[in-house]
C-alpha positions in Angstrom: -0.4 -19.2 6.5 1.7 -16.6 8.3 1.0 -12.9 8.7 3.3 -10.2 10.0 3.4 -6.5 10.7 6.4 -4.2 11.3 5.8 -0.7 12.5 8.3 2.1 13.1 5.7 4.4 14.5 7.1 6.6 17.3 10.5 4.8 16.9 11.9 5.8 13.6 10.8 8.4 11.0 11.9 8.3 7.4 12.1 11.2 4.9 14.6 9.8 2.5 16.1 6.4 1.9 15.5 3.0 0.4 13.4 0.1 1.5 14.2 -3.4 0.4 12.6 -6.7 1.1 12.5 -10.2 -0.3 8.9 -11.3 0.1 7.3 -14.6 -0.9 3.8 -13.6 -1.8 1.0 -16.2 -1.1 -1.5 -16.9 -3.8 -5.0 -18.2 -3.9 -8.5 -16.8 -4.1 -9.2 -14.5 -1.2 -5.6 -13.5 -0.6 -4.5 -9.9 -0.8 -0.8 -9.7 0.3 0.7 -6.3 0.4 3.7 -4.2 1.5 2.9 -0.5 2.0 3.9 2.7 3.8 1.6 5.3 5.5 2.6 8.9 6.3 3.1 9.9 9.9 1.2 13.2 10.3 -1.6 11.9 12.5 -0.2 13.0 15.9 1.0 16.3 14.6 -2.1 17.3 12.6 -4.8 14.7 13.4 -4.9 13.7 9.8 -5.3 10.1 8.7 -5.7 8.2 5.5 -5.7 9.4 2.7 -4.5 12.8 3.9 -1.2 11.5 5.3 -0.6 9.6 2.1 0.0 5.9 1.4 2.5 4.2 -0.9 1.6 0.7 -1.9 5.0 -0.8 -2.9 3.4 -4.1 -4.0 -0.1 -5.6 -3.7 -1.5 -8.8 -5.3 -5.1 -9.8 -5.6 -5.2 -13.6 -5.4 -7.0 -16.2 -7.5 -8.8 -15.8 -10.8 -11.5 -13.1 -11.3 -13.4 -12.5 -14.5 -10.9 -14.7 -16.4 -7.9 -12.7 -15.1 -5.1 -14.6 -13.4 -4.6 -12.2 -10.5 -1.9 -14.3 -9.0 0.3 -13.2 -11.9 -0.3 -9.4 -11.6 1.4 -7.1 -9.1 0.1 -3.6 -8.4 1.9 -0.5 -7.0 0.2 2.8 -6.2 0.3 6.1 -4.3 -2.8 7.5 -2.5 -3.4 11.0 -1.3 -6.2 13.5 -0.3 -6.6 15.8 -3.3 -8.9 18.3 -1.5 -6.7 19.8 1.2 -4.7 19.2 4.3 -7.7 18.2 6.3 -10.2 15.4 6.7 -13.1 17.5 5.3 -13.6 17.1 2.4 -11.9 13.9 1.5 -11.3 13.4 -2.2 -9.1 10.4 -2.5 -6.8 10.3 -5.5 -4.3 7.7 -6.6 -1.8 6.8 -9.3 -0.6 3.3 -9.9 1.0 0.8 -12.2 0.6 -3.0 -12.8 3.1 -5.5 -13.9 3.3 -9.2 -14.5 5.2 -11.4 -12.1 8.0 -13.6 -13.2 6.3 -16.9 -12.5 
């Protein structure tokens, strides 16, 4: 199994643009491969998740759970702090979608 992390923190900041990748997702019980982005407001405002936001481009829960073949379902979602631009209170909200993989 191989794991990787690419970070652009303090090197490159993105406001607009496209992100593209060709990813071979591992599958099996206990796996949770993901590709996601987190906002970069921590140094400026001392905010962190979920206040800075998170975009889960793709996540997969591996294996079978409660009769569901999780290796065949991909998830995408957006997370944010619905309370305010602070860490107190934290009211995490999210919106997402699921889709079946091709194989």
